[in-house]
N, C-alpha and C positions, 0 to 999 in steps of 0.2 A: 567882242569875246570871240574865242573860236576853239573848235573841238579841242585843241592843245588844253587851253584855259579849263576847260570843263571837266578833261581827264585831271587835271592838277587839282582842280577842286574835291573830286571825289576821291583822290589818292589822300590828299588833306585830312577829309574827314574818316575815313574809313582804312585808308593805307592800303588800296587797292584799284584799280582801273575797273569798276563794276559797269555792267551794262545797261544800258537805259532803253526805253520804250515808252512811244506815246500809245495811250488806248484809249477809247470811249466806253464807258461805261455806264450805260443807263442816262443818257444824252450828256453825259458829263467827258471833260477829257481830264487823264491823270497821267503822271510820270510817273512811271514804274520803274526804280534802283533795283535790278534784278540780283541775284546772287552769283552769277557767273560773272567771269571777272579776266580780263586779258592774261595777266599772269600764268592763269592755268593751262597747263598742255594740251588740253581739251577744247577750249576757248574755239568758237569756230571760223574768228574773223583771225584775217593778219591786222597789224598795228597800224597799216595804212588804212585799211579798211572801217576797221575799229573809229581813225581820228575822223575820216570820212563822215562816216555815220554819225557821231559826236557832232559834227559841224552841221550836219542837217536837222538835227533836233533843236541845237542853239538856236539856229536861222528861224525856224519854225518858234520857237519860244519866244525871240527877240519879236516878231513880227505879229505876235500875237500880246504882245507887252507886260508877258508874266517872266520874263528873265530874270528880273532881280527879286520877285516874291520866290523862287524858286532857287536862287542862292539862298535869300535868308532862311528859306525852309531846311535846306540843307544842313548848313551850320548850326540850327538851332536844334534840329530832330534828335533825339535821343534812340531812336530804331537801328537798328542795323540789317543789310541784306543779310538772307541766313537761307541754305538750301530750302526750297520751297517755299520761301517766304519774301516776297519783294516790300520794298520800303514805298508806300503810296503817296504821292504829293499830287493832291487835287490841283488844278487849273482854273483860276477864274476868269475866264473869256467874257462875263457879264459888259466887260468895259469895250466889248469889239459890236456890241448892238445885232443886226442883221448879220454883219458879216461871219458872226459864231457859226452861224448853220452854214457856211460853205465849209466848213472842217468838221461839220456833224453828219453830213452824209455819209 
């Protein structure tokens, strides 16, 4: 899976290339689909920077073994990113055991 594939998934679901962020919230890691998107004139990244950012996110999700679950959640959710309200996708890192703590520091 590449950053371009992730962009296509976001565009297919919501019609825009939304920004995504990984965040730690109370000892859990979540993927946030933000309300800003590449097609906005004020978006802070170029297309190349955006695709590189998505590639980094995909690499993390694949390393954690949660990429397929994230894809399913994006396809299934009825939520939509909107101003000030991101779509939150909790990541289950329980299968990583002690390695999960590396990412939570």
